Structure formats: structure tokens, C-alpha cells
N, C-alpha and C positions, 0 to 999 in steps of 0.2 A: 788031729788038726784042731787048734784052738781058734774059734771064731771071735769076731768083734763082740757079738752078743755074749759069748762065754766070758770073754775078758771083763766086760762090764758087770757080769754077774758073779765074778770072783770065784770061778770054778778051779782056778789053779791054786796049788798050795802056796803058802807064804814061804819064800826062800829064806835061807839062813844068812845070806850075804846080800849086800847092796853095793852098787857102784856109785861114786860121788866125785864131783870136781870141786875140791876145796880151793880157796884162795889163801896163799901163804905170804903174800907180800906184793910189792909194786911190780907191775909188768905181767903180760900174758904168760910169760915163761913160768910164773909162780902159780898158775892155775893147774892143779893136779900135781902128780909126782912123776918125774921122768917122762913127761909128755903124755901121760896116760891118766885115766880115771883111777881112783883108788878103790880098794875093796874094804868094806867095813861090815861088821856083823849087824844084822837086823835086830834092833833092841826090842825088849818088851816094854809097853807103856806102863808108867806108874799110875796111881789112882787118879791123878789129875791131868793125865796125858792121853793123847791119841797116837796110834800108829797109822800112818797114811801112806798110800801109794801115789807117787807123782805121775800124772798121766800126760801132761804136756806143759811146756815152758816156752814162752816167747822171749827172745833175746832183745834187750833194750839198750839203746845207745847211752842212756844214763849210767849203765854199768861201767862205761869207759872211765868215768870219773873215779870210781872205786879202784879200777885197775891201775890208773895213773897215780892216784894219791895214796893208795894203801891205807895204813894206819892213820894218816893225816885227814882222811875223809871225815867230815863232821859227824856222820852217823856212826863212826867207829870209835870215837872218843879216845884216840891214841892208843888203842890196845895193840899189843904185840901179836901180829898175825902169824908170825912164825911159831908161836906157842899156842895161841888161841885163834885158829883160822876162821874165816867166814866162808860163805858160799853164795855165788850169784844166783839169779833166777827168781826175780820178784813177780814176774808175770806167770803165775803157776795155777794149775787146776789139779785137784787131788780127789782120791777116793778113800774113805775111812776103812781101814782093815781091822783094827782092834780098838776097843773103847775101854779106858780106865774105869775102875769101879765107881768113882765119884761122878763120872760124866755120863752114865748110861741113861739117865733121864732126858738128856739133851741131844745126844748123838747116837746114831745107829750105824752098824756095819753096812757098808754098801752105799751110804749117802755120798753124794758128790758135792764138792765145794770149790769155789774160787777164792784165792787169798786176796784180802785187802791189805796191802803191805805198809801203808802209811800209819804207823802205830804211835799212840801217845799213852804213856803210863805215868800217872801222878804228874802230868804236865811235861814230862820229859819225852822228847822225840826220839823214837827208835824206828826201825823198819825191817821188815822181812826181806831177805836178800842183801842186807847190809849188816845191821847190828845182829839180827837173828839170821843164821844161815838159811839160804834160800833153796830153791827147788831143783837145782841141777844135781839131783840124786834120784835114785829109784824109790827108796823108802825112807821115811823120816819120822821122828818123834816130834809132835807139836804139843806144847804145854801152855802154861799160864802166860808166857811171853807173847803169845798170839791170842789166847782164849780169854784172858782177863786184862782188858785195857780200859782206858777212860771212856771208850765208846762201846764197850762190850766186846764180844768175840769178833775178831777181824777175819771172819770166814763168811762167805755168802753161799748159801745153798743154791745150787744151780738147777735149772729146769732139765728134766730128762729129754726135752726136745733139742737140747744143745749138744753139739759135738765137743770133743776135747779141745780142738783148736779154738773154737768160738769161746769156750769157757775161759781158756787162758788169756784170751785177748780182751776179756772184760776189764782188766786192769788198765791197759793203755787207752782203751776206748772210754773208760770212766774218767781218765785224765782229760781227754779231749772234751767230753761232755761237761766236765766241771768248768771248762773255760767259758761256757756260756750260761753259767748259773751265777747268781749274785753272791759274791764272796765279800764284797765291800760292806761296811756298815753305812747305812744311809740315813740314820737319825742321830741327833746329838746323844752322846753317851750318858746313860744314867749314872749319876754321882761322879761324873768325870770333871775334867778341867777344861774350860772353854776360854779362848782368848779372842776378843773382838777388837779389831784394829780399824780405825777410821783414818780419814784424810783431812787435813786442815782446810777449813772453809766449806766443808760439805753441808749443804743446806737441804738435802733430801729428807723427807719424812718417812721413816721406816716403821714397819710393824714386825712382830715376830709371833705369828698366830699360834704356833705350837713348837715345842722343843726347847724353849728357853727355860722351862721348868726342870729340865733334866739335870744340868750340871750342878755339882756341889760347890764348885768354885768358878766364878766368872771374873776374868781379868779384862779391864777396859783400858784402851789406849787411844786417845784423840777421837773419841766418839762424840756424836751430837748429844746434847743434853737429854733429849727424849729417849735415846737408847740407854743412857745411864739410869733414867727413871724406870724404864722397863725392867732392867736388870735388878735394880734394888727392890722392885715390887715382888720378886720371886722370894717366897717365904723361906725356902730351904737352902738358898744359895748364899755363900760368902762372896760379896762383891768387892773387888779391889780395883781402885783407879790408879793406873800407872801411866801418866802422860809423858814422863821424862825419859822415854825409851830411846836409847842410842841404837838405831837400826843397823849399825855396822857391827855390833856385837850382840846379836840376838840370842846367842847361846847363853848369855848371862841371864836373860829373862826366863829361858827354858829351865835353867838350873835353879833359879829362884822359886819357881812355882811348880815344877814337875820333877825336881831332882834329876833333870837331864834326860828323862825318858821321852819327853815331848808332850805337847798338848793333845788331848783327845780330840778336840774340835777347835778349828781356827776359822774365824769369819773375817773376811777382808771387805770393807765397804769402799766402793768406788776406787779400786786399785788403779794405779797409773804406771808404776815402775816395775818392769819385768825383773830387774835385779832384786828389788825389795821382795817381790813375790818369791823369787828363787831362794833368797836367804831365809825367809820365814818358813818356806816349805820344808827345809831341812829339819825342822823341829816339830813335825807332825808325829805323833806316837804311832806305834804299830796298830793297824786297823783304824787309824785316825782319819779325820776328814778335814779338808780345807774347802770352805764355801766362799766363792767369789761372787760379790753382788755389785754389778756395775752396768753402765750404759755405753762406755767408750772403750776401745781396744787398748791394751797395754802398749807401751812404747817399744816392744821388742819381744823376742822369744824367751821363754822361761826355761832354765836348766832344771828339768825334772829328773828325779832319781828313778830311773826305769827299773833298777834292781828292786827298789822298795815297792814300786807298783806291782811287780810280779810276786815277790816273796812276802811283803808286809801288808798287802792289800790296802795301801794308802788310797784314799778316794778324793778326787778333785771334783767338786760339785759347783753349780753356779746358777744364777738367775739374773734377769734384767728387771724383775718385779721388785717393788718396794717391800713386799712381804718376804722377809729373809727365809721363812719356812718353806717357800716354794722351791728353794734350791735342793731340798732334801726329798727323800722318798722314792718309791719305785716308779711312780708315774713319769718323773722327769729323767730317771737314770736307768736306761735299759742295759741289758747285758747279753742279749742274743742277737743274731743276725737280723737285719731288716727284712721285712716281708717283700719279696719280689724285687729286691734291690740289686746292687752290684757288690761283689766281694773279691778282694785280692788276697791271695795266700802267698806270702813272701818266704822263699826258701822252703817250699812245701814238697820237695821231691822225695824226702825220706818217708819211712813208714808212718810216723805220727802226723806229718804234714798231709799225707794222703788220706788219713782218717778225717782230718778237718775238711778236706775237699769233699770226701764222700758224704760226710754228714750234711754239708751245705747243699749238695746235689739232691740228697734224699729228703731233706727237710721239707715238711709241708709248708707251702707258700714261701719256700726258700728263695735264695738269689736267682735271678734270671740270667745274670752274667757272672761267671766265675773265671777269674784270671789266676793262673798258677805260675809262679816263678821258681826257677832253680838254675844252677850253673852246670847241670849235667843233662845233656841232650837225650841220653839214653833213658834217664828217669822220666823226662818230660814226654818222650814218645810212649813210654810204658803207661803213663797216666792217661794220655789221650786214648790209647788202645783199651786199657782196662775199664775206663769210665764211659766209653762211648755208649754202651747199652743203657747205662744209668741216665746219662744226660738226655738221650733220646726219649726215654720213658718218662722223664720228669720235665721235659720241655724247657731245658735251660741250655745256654751256650757256654762251652768250655774253651778257653784260649790259654795257650802256654807261652812263656817268655823266658829267654835265656839272656841275661845281661852281658855275658861274655861275647865280645865281638859284635855286639848290636849297636848300630849307629844311633838308635833312638833310646834316650834315657828312659828308665822305667816310669818316672813321673809323666813324661810326655806320652808314653805308650798308654798308660792308664787314662789320661785325659782324652786321648784320641778315641778311646772306646767307651767313654762315659759322657759324651757331649760336653766335654771340657768342664764338668762340675766336680769330678773326683768320685772315688768309690764310697759307697755307704759304709762299708766295713773293710778294715785291713787287719789281717791276722799275721803276726810275725812269728815264724818258726825258727829263726836264726838268732843265736845268742850273741848279738852284736849291737852295741849302743848306737853306733853311727847308722846302721841299717834301720834301727828302730826310729831314729830321728827322721831319716829320709822318708820312711814309710808314712809318717804323720803328714807329710807334705802333699800326698796325693789322695787323702780322704776328703770327702766333702765337708762343708762347714759344720754340719751336725752329724758327722760320721762317728764311727767307733773304731778305736785302735785297740786290738787285743794282743798283749804280749804273752805269747805262749812259752817261748823260750826264756830261760832265766839268765840274767847277767848278775855279777856281784853287786850287792848293795853299795851305793856310792857311785855307780856308773851314771853319769849325767848325760842327758840328751836334750838339745834345744827344741822345744815344741811350743806351738801357739795355744796357750791356755786361754787367750781371749775368747776363743770359740766355745769354751766350756760355758761361759755365762752369756755370751752374745748369741750363740747358735745351738747350744745344747750338745756339744761334742762330748764324747766319752773316751776315757783312757782307762783300760782295765787290764788285769793280769791275774793269773792263778798259778798255784803250785800244789801238786798233789791232788788227792781225791778223797772221797768218803765212800763208805759202803753203800750209801744211798745213790751215789753217782753210778756205781756198778749195777745196782738194782734197776735203775732207770734204763740203762743200756740193755740189760738182759730182757726186761719187759718189752722193749722196742724190738729186740731181735726176735723174740718169740712171736710177736704180732706181725712180723714181716716188714717192719718199718725200716730196719737197717740190716745189713748183712756183714757182721763183724769180720768174717774171714776173707773178704775181698782183698785185704791188704797182704795176705800171705803170698810170699814170693819164692820161698825155699823151705825145705824140710830136711831133717836129719835125725839120727838116733843118738844113743848115749855116747858111743865111742867118738863121735865127731862133734861133740858139744863145744870143745875148745876151738876146733876148726871153724865152727859156726860163729864164734865170737870174733875170731880174726877176720872172717868174711864180712861180718857186720861192720867192723872198724874200717875195713877197706872199701865199704859200699859196693861189694861185688854183686849184690842182688837188689833189684829196685822195689823192695818191700820188706815185710816181716819175715824173719827166719824162725821157724818153729822146731823145737827139739822134743822128740817123743822118747823119754828116758827108758821106757820098757822095750823099745825096738832097738836093741843094742847095736846091731850090725847095719842099720839103715844108713847108707851113704848120704853125705851132704849133697843136695842137688836142687836146682831151680825147678819150678813147676813146668817151665818150658822144656825141660829135659825128660820129663816123665814119659812122653810119647815113645821115645827111643828106649829108655831104661826100664820103665815100669808101665807098659801099655795098658794093663788092666786098671791101674790107678788112673792113668790119663783119660781113659774112657769115661770115668765117673766125674771128671771135672766139669764145671759149668762152662758155657762159651766164654772165650777170653782167658782160658786157663785159670778159672776161679775155683778156689778150694771149696769142697762141699763135704757134708757128712758121709755121703756115698763114697767119695774118694778116700776119706779116712777109714771107712769100713774095709775097702779093698786093700788099703795099705796095711792095716793091722792083720787082715787075713793072710796076706802074703808073708809078712815078716814075723808074725808070731809062730807061723808054721816052721820057718827056718830056725827060729830060736828053739 
């Protein structure tokens, strides 16, 4: 009998063959061959490679994009998958089995790691589980494509205190954690291009106490004379006055001064027209800022590109002060949930949404009111049951809402539970521009809208940007993660501040990995599905089935059918013996 401890200690010999689920084209039917995993030889690592054993893999709904798009997926760069297949499984944790000669100073046999899949090499975006074949295999060679990147090695050494499921879930948890870290640039870009746009007849006296020295080029349109003098006083900046701007063809201005990539920083003084703000906002560069400085609301809603808020980290900043610099900086632009406030999580019934909810509940001084919406009553019931112990322990109130068949619109529902002021924070987990726009209507004037789900760039949503400068509202979004995000999650898990495996709803072995993907697509389980590649014959089953099918494992679950390391140990003991 091989125990969990033996398995972690690598007492078993390295096999000659490995099972793997490769992806050969569009559709679930192209995962594997003849509806089965394939058998491949276990290879020897070269001098700059590692041979690793995959211990656990979380299934992620973002994999569906790869399944549906195949070679057209942007991370695959139109490669022919029928000739050069990829493999899903970017939420992976592994153990090093062999170390190439050139890597022995940095890696040791037996060390455990979690993969950070969001890879950049020489500025080009690739990804483990997409461009680089992922973890739905038992053994794998990992080389420079993961170990030598712009950010160093994309492997995070995991604590011995963490189980395999917890370690695999560091990736999705890192994405959630990243949602509440500052991804926007909050100061004028050094050596960038800034455009300051004024309004005719503006008699306000402005200052720009810091930041105006950063741009290399400052374009001025219709600004007061003292702003022109401030700009021209900057020794290192080229100042260009362009007052004859036709604001119906702003693209021409962007092309003239930025070759069409957009302005790094745009400052709007006393804006009044929502349409003008909408048109100018289209020409903010990636990671660019728009600072609105004013005292009166715009005449309508601004069509904000919610795709760019999520993927390009465009920042809308603002202030009512006459010192333009007060629009910038961390003090005015928060990115985390309000202390002891109210938070709404829209479309949060899925695994990632549940992680957002769990983080809010467990957060120190976190929201006192948490509202979760979804269109699936079973998921909402599972959330209420699963998080009941956490909400009680952390002294917060959890309320769920299903818009289907509900006579009360979501906005009215939120207002009823927030004394008619709206939520301090609204987190949108649904990739839908209309839902994003609607979600902005029930946040309080100085609230924060977090766009966790991504929609294509160019997706416009009407939002009230007046609140950005009038009341300090925030609009944020994030895509992907860094190894630092995973590290923070791991540190918090080890300290007992969060329990990453609470979201696990189902488990399975290598033979049912494709079944697990189909179950994920069909939302058959109200949480994460974990695949353990070394447990070949483990059937796919929900944790609520364990009491009947695997009673020894069920006994080791925490109250509420919560996955634990003890349950993992019981599972490995049972199925490694069968194997």
C-alpha cells in the first residue's frame, strides 16, 4: 500500500509511460483520441529542463474559449492543433522528479510548485495551458518556455503545509486577489504624451502641484492662459498648442500626436458634454489615464469601453479640487473593498465568483453586507449553505438574489438593503456589457465597480463618470495575475486567513478529465472540479456523493462538505492502493 506520505516522498519508481489529454482542434470531441487519454513515453529532461509529476489540476471555465476557438484563440497564434496540439490545465500543481544538469543549483527533486500560467517572453504573451501544453497529464517536461520569462521562472514553490488541491487553486485565487490590487497607472507617465483639454470661458485658477513635469509632450486645447504658462514652464516638455480641434474627428488628433496608439494621459477641465468625454476616452492609450476636473455633472452618461477597463487597465480619475494633481495617486483611487461596507457580487454563483464572495467574507474589516446574485437557485442555495459558518464567524450578513422570476429589479433590491444609498462595491463576474452598465447604477456615489469578467475591447457601457470627479467613484478591472498574487494567497492560506479549497465541489481522476470538462461546461457542480492525474480510476463525483461512495474520505471533510488535506490524504490512500 502506498500512503499519501509515501507519494509525496516519491517512493514509487518513475513509470515509463504517462497519460495525457491533448487538444487537437475545436470542440470537446477533439480532447484526447477516441474519447480516451493517450499514452506517451515519459521523457528524460535536457540540461535546461525539469521532469515533473502533475499532482492536481483545477478545471477553469476560461478553457472553454480554447475549446470553442481552437487555433483562433489569441494565445495559440493560429497554429495547426491537428499537427501541434496543446493541452488544457493551467491551474496546476506539480512535484519535481528529475532536474536537468544546468538547473540543479536552482531546483531539487521532491520540491513542489504551483504554475503561474500568465507568461510573457520578450514582451510576447503566451500561457501555460494554452500556448504551452498544460497540466492534464501525469508527467511533463518543463523547460525555458516556463522557466525563462520576462518575470523569471513562472513557478511558485509551495509550502509543505498546503495540500495538492489548495496548491492548484492558487492560480484562480491569485486572479481573484489581483482584482483588488492596483493595476492602473495612477500618475502621469514619465516621458509620455499628455493632452489637456479645456472649455471655452473657463475662469477657474488651476494648479498642477506635481506630475506635470513627467510628460515629454504636452498638447493643449482651449486651456486657460495660466495652464499654458504652467506647461511651458516645464523644462523637459515639448508644448504644443492646438486650439482648432474638431471634436467630431478626435482620431485625427490622436493620429497626429500618438500615431494612433492613444494619449498616455488626458486631462479634461470642467467637462460638460458626456458625448465629448465618450469620444475622447476612445483615444486613451493602454494603461493610460483620463483625469476629469470639474464641479458640475456631465449632461448624461458616458459610453465607457468596459473591455478596455478590464484588459487595458484604462483609468478614469477625477477631482473637484483646483489642483489637478489631486486626481492622481493612491490616496484618492482605491482598489480594494470598503471597510465594513456593502458589496454586491453579480453573477457570482460559479467557482470564481464564489472565491470573490469568500474573500469578502473572510477579509479583515470586510463588508458587513454581502449580496450574491446568480440565475441558478441551486448555486445560490449551495453558497448560502457553504458560507454559513464563515459569515457567522466573521459577523457579516449574506443575502442571495435570483433575477429570474423576481418581481423586484436588482437595483431596487440592492437599494432596499442599503438604506437607498447603493452598494459601496459592485463586482461583476458576468461577461456582459449591459449587465456591467446596469451594475453601475446601484453602487453608491463614491462606490467602486470591479469588472472581473472580460468582454471584448470596444464593448461600450453607459456609466455616470460624473461621480468619478464629483464623488470619487472608481471603475476598475483586471485580467490575469502575477506570481506575487499567488504568493500573497499562499501566505494568507498558511496563516489561516483564507481556505482556498472551500470552493471545491467535485473531484475526479485522470480517466474522467474530459468528463470533468463537460460537467464544468454544463455547470453540473456548484463549484470547482479538481482532477488528480495520478488517481487514474477515481470516478467523477461531487463532494456530496462521498458519504455514499467513499465514506472514509467523507469523514475527513470539514462541516458543510468542505475539502481538507485530511480528505485528500484519505482519497490518495484509497486510490493509490487500487492503482
